[in-house]
N, C-alpha and C positions, 0 to 999 in steps of 0.2 A: 419587558424590553420595549423601549420607546420606538414607536412606528417611524418617528422622524429620523432616528439613528439608522434604522433598517433601510429606509428609503435613501438616506445619504450615502451609506457605505456599501449598499448592494450593487457592486460593480464586478466586471470580469476580473478574476485574479487566480494565480496559481495555488495549488494545494501544498506546494513546497515539500514534495517527497524527494526533491533534489534541489541543489543550487550549484551552478546555474540551471534554470529550468530548460527542458529539452528544446523549445523554440529558440533559445539563445545560446545553444551550443555553437562553438566555432568549428564547424565541420570542414571548412576549407583548409585549415592547417593541421587537421587531425589525420593520423595514419595508424594502421594496424601495428606498425613497429613501435610507435609511441605508446600505444595502449599496452602492449606486452611489457615494455620497459616500466611503465607505471605500476602494473600489476606485480611484476617481479620485485619492485621496491617495497610495495605493501606486504607482500608475502614474506619477504626476508626479514622485515622489521616486526611482524606481528604473529607469524604462524606458530612460533615456538611457545608463545604465551597465550594468546587469545584465540588462535585458530582462524578459520575462514567460514563464511556463510555461503550456502548454495541456494539459488532459486531455480526451479525447473518449471518451464512453461509447457503445459500440456493443452494444446489448443482446440481439441475436438469437442463438439457439442452435438447432440442429436436434434436440438431445435434452437431457434434464435430467440433470445430474450431481448425485447426491444428497449430495455433500459440500459443495456450493457454497452460500454465503450471499449471493451477489451478486444485484443486480436484473437480471432477464433476461426475455425473451419467447421461448417455445419455438414454433418454426414451421419448416416445410420450404418455405414459400412465399417465394421470393426476390424476388417483386415488391415486397416491403416495403423493399428496399434504397434505391431512388432517392428515394421520398418522405421517408425518414428523413434521407438525406444533404442534401436540399434544406432540411429543417427545421433541421439543425445549422448549415448555412451562413447561414440566416436569423437564427438566434440569434447567430452570430458578427457579423453586420452590426449587430445591436442593441447589442452591446458596443462595436463600433468607433465608434459614435456618441458614446460617453462620453469618448473620448480626443481630445486636441488634436493628436496626431500619429500617424503609423504606428507600431504596436507592433513592438518587436524581439522575435522569438521565440527564446528560448534553449533551451527544452525542449518537446517535444511527445510525448505518449504516447497510444496507442490501447489502450483496455482494454474489458472487457466483462463478461458476454456472450462472444461469440466474434468478434473483429474479422475473422478469416479466413472467417467466414460470408459476408462481402461479396466480390464478384468483384474481381479485381485492377484492372480498369478503373474500377470504382466507387470503390475506395479512392484511386486516383490523382485522380479527379475531386474527391473530398472534400479531399484534401491540397492540390491545386492551388488549389481555391477558398479555402482558408484562407490560403495563402501569397501569393495574388494581392494581398492588402491588408496585407501585413506585410513586415518586413525580417528576414532570417535572421541571427542573431548569428554572429560569427566562430567561436566555440567551442560551437556548438549541439549538442544531442543529441536525436535522434528515435528512438523505440523503440515496439515494439508487442508484444502478446501473441498468439502463434500456437498454434493447436491442431495437434498433430502429425499428426492424421488427415486434416485438410483443408487444411493449408498446402501450397501447391504451389510449384514453382520459379517459376511465373509471379507468384504473390503476392510472393515474396521479391524478384524482379527489379523488379517494378513499384514497390514501396515503396523499394527501393534507389535507383531512378532519381529519386525525389523527396526523397532525403536521409536515409533511414533507414539506420542503421548498427548498431543493437542490436535483438535479438529475444529474447523470453523464451518458452520452451515449457513448458506445464503438463504435467508428467510424473506427479506424485503418487506412484504406486507401480507396480511391474511385475508384482506377483503376480496371478494369474488370479482367485483368490477375492476379494481386496480390490477388484480392478477391477470385478468383477460387483456387489459390494455398493454401490459408489459410482457404478455405471452409467457407467463410463469405460473402455471396452475399447480399448486402444491398444498394439499390440506394440512391443517395443524397436526393431524394424527401422524403424518409422515415425519414431521419435525420431532414430535414427541417420541416416536419410535426410535429414530436414529440417535437422539440425545440420550435416551435411557440405555440403548445398547452400548454406546460408547462408554458410559459410566460403568456399566456392568462388566465390560471387558477390562477396564482399568485405566482409561484415559483420565488424566489429572486436570485437564482444562478443556472445556467445551465452550465454544464461542458462537454467537449468532450475529449475522449481519442484518441490520434493519435500515431501511432507507425512508426518509421523509422527503416530501416535495415531488412525489411520483404523479403521473397523470391521473386525474380524477380523484386523487386522494384527499379526503377531508380530515378535519381535526378528529372526528369520531373514529375514523379508520385507524389513525395512529394510536389513539387511546386503546382501541380494541386489540391491536397488535401488541402493544406494550403489556397490557394486562395478561394476555395469553403467554407472552414471553416470561413474565414474572412467575407464572405458575410452574415453569420449567427451571427457572433460576440458573441460566448459564453462567459460567465463571466470569466471562467477559463479554462485552458487546461492542460492535461497531455500529453506531447510530449516526448516520451521516446524510448529508444533503445530496439528493439526486443531481448529478452533473449533466445538464442538458446541453449537449454539444452535437446537434444534428448535422453540422457542417463537416464533421470528421467522416471521411469516406468509409463506408461499409459497416458503420456501427449499429444500423438498424433503427435509429431513433426517428425515422420518418413515418413510423406507424401511427402517429397521432399528431395533433396540431399543437403549436406553441401555446395556444389559448387553453389547452387542456391541462397544462402544467400549473400548479398553484403559484400564486403571487409570492413575492419575497416576504410580505407581511404575514401571509398565512403559513409559509414555511417556518418562519421564526416562531410562531405560536405553536406549530407542531413540535418543534424542537423543545420549547420550554415546557410543554405539558409532558412530553416524553421524559425529559430530565427530572421533572418533579416526581413522576410516578416511579422512576428508577431509584431515586434517592430514598423513597419511602421504604424500600426493602434492602437498603444498604449498599447500593452501587455508588462508587466514587468516580467522578469525572477525571479522565486521564487525557491530558493534552487537549487536542481538538477532536471531537466526534467519537471518542472512545470512553467506555465505562468498564469498571471491573469491581468485583467483590474484594474485600480486604485480604482474603485468603489467596488471591491470584497473584502470580509473579509480576504481572504488568503493574498492578498497584504497588507492590513492594519495590519494584525498580524505580517508580516515580518518587517514592519516599526516600530511597537511598540516593537519588540523583543520577541513576544509571539509565534512565529511559532514553531510547534512541529512536530515530525516525529515518526511514530509507524508502526505496521504491515499493517495499512490501507494507508500508505504513508504520505504525508504532511497534516497537519491539523492546523486550527486556534483555535482548542479547545483541550487544554491539561488537562487530568485528571491523577491522580496517578494510579488509578485502571481502567483497561479495561478488561471486561469479554467477551470472545468469546463463543457464543452458536452455536451448530450445528456441523456436522462432520468436522473434520480437523481444526476447528477454534482454533486460538491461543489467549490465555489470557495473560495479563501483569499486575502484581501488583506493578511494579517498582522494587520490591525486588526479583521477580521471574517470570518465564515464565512457561506456561503449554499449551500443545496441546492436543486436543481431538483426539480420534481414527478416522481413515480415512474411514473405512468401515461403511456403513449405518447399516448393519446387526449387527456389533459389537456395534455400537452406541445404537441401540434399546435394545440390550441384557443387556448392563450395566445399562441403565436407568430403565429397568424392575427390576433390582436388587437394585434400589435406590442408585446407585453409580454415582457420577460425572464422565463422560466418558473420563477422562484424561489418556493418555498412556505414555507421556514423558514430560520432562520439565527440568528446571534449576533454582537453587536458587543462586542468585548473592552474591559473597563475596565482601569484601571491595575494592579490586583492580578492580573487574568487574564494580562496581558502579561508580568508578572514571573514568575509561576508557569509560564507556558508556556515561558519561556526556560530555567528550571531543569530542567523535564522534558525539553526538547530536549537540554540538556547531558548529562543522565544517559543518555538513550537513544542518543546519538551518540558521547559521549566517556567515559561511565561516571564522570563527576565533575562537580561544579558548585561555584560559590563565590558569596558575596555581597560580594565586593570586586571591582569597584567597588560602592559603597554603594547605588547605585540598584537593585541586585538584592535588597536587603533588603525584606521585607514584614512587616506586623504579626503575621501568623500564624506566622512562622518559628519562634519558640520552641516552639510547640505541635508543629510538624513535627519538630523535633529530639528532643522527648520521645518521639514515636512511633517514631523511628529507634533508640532506645536498645536495644531487644530485638534488633533486626536486627544492631546492632553487637556485642552480646554473642554472637550466633550466628556471628559472623565474616563477615557479608555486606557490611560496609562499614566505613570508617574516618571518624571525625568529627574535625575540628579546630575551632578557634574560628570560622573563617570559611569552612569548606568541608566537603563530603561527597564521598568517593571510594568507588566500588564495588570490592570485592576480586574477584579471579578466582573465588573460591568463591561470591560473590554475584551474578555476572553472569547466571546463569540465572534469578535472582529480581529482575531490574531492574524488571519491571512492578510487583512488590510495593513496591519502594523508591519508585518514582514515585507510587504510591498514597498514601504518607505526605505527599507534597507536594500532592496533589490536594485542596485545601481544600474545593472544592465537594462532592466525594464524602464527605469527612469530616463536613461539616456536615449532609448529607442522605443518609443511607444508604438505598439502594433497598429497597423492601418486597418486590419480586420480582426474580428474577435477570435482569440486563440484559446481563452480559458473559460471555464464555467463561472457562474455568478458566485460571489463569496458568501451570500446568505442563502 
């Protein structure tokens, strides 16, 4: 990878888990009533065939990881578990009232925070409370994020018993110095234990999350982590760039200096060596920052053209409607986005008033919907086209002009009706998507909103 290209294109940019991106949502004209209408439209048109997805945000952690930008509440008091579960189930009941029939759940994911902060029994209570009022799709996928230090065999068995078959473990890096800097001390033995336990119980997909570009992380550190990961051979991997956003309130990234974070050039080398080592044992690159063995459904969905991307990242399971439950959770009806309040106290207060706890969102207009599809195509398939003609939009000629220099640099190929990202350009797919992001182009931010693209 050319250092000149890295230096040229390493600029702040979105990860495009949504379009429009959250900073460009039109909150002024958004209302809870509009959100309900858009969700009902999505549910009515898709539930009988593809079902819906659920994301449940479980925000509690016993300690603060300083690399994390997620919404969380640090506490060692486990008495918070039951009140929070009751609140999530209350929110689910408010959504159920919007639907004319029982929802079919195709996908369900527990994220956080630390979902395994909760006891196995409380997690079963939560899931059973959700499923009691729903139908499970025939080809469903239930997954959760587990912390290797506190995920027990009992956690794995309890969630397996209620339908979970996929688990993702946050590894990040195995080096002691890096782990101390990000306040995430977890020995390789813990990851090995929970990986083997999941497989012994019957989980069909085990995933590891690995981050490059962490403070004090060297090229050798990444190689060591990848080599240890290869020995466990998880079915899929998220191998992604650390998003250094210390200006975001409360994310804990003030625990080290900006100068402690690797340069863009070093981060690119870390990625390239990791990719090479993973390819040697049969991992295939999926979209951006993800890898999977050919036996995993994520790879199979890429081959079939069904790969999807949303707020949970890449998925082999697309539904038009995705409902987010819990504090800060984001929902997607395809026609609109809605985000819940971030404070647990505000969340409880709104639910006590029988109000869905949404505080901001965006209803997509015609241009938004078209641009969203192009960005999804690029992120999932590395190509897009405006044939059929309904994918043409008025600002497209300006977009193509912005792509000229990237084409000159060998990052993409343009035809009269399409754009295709080259292998050389795949590491810069976020930059290519930015050219299609007409809202970003029309209103460049005055302060840094996004992490660096490399």
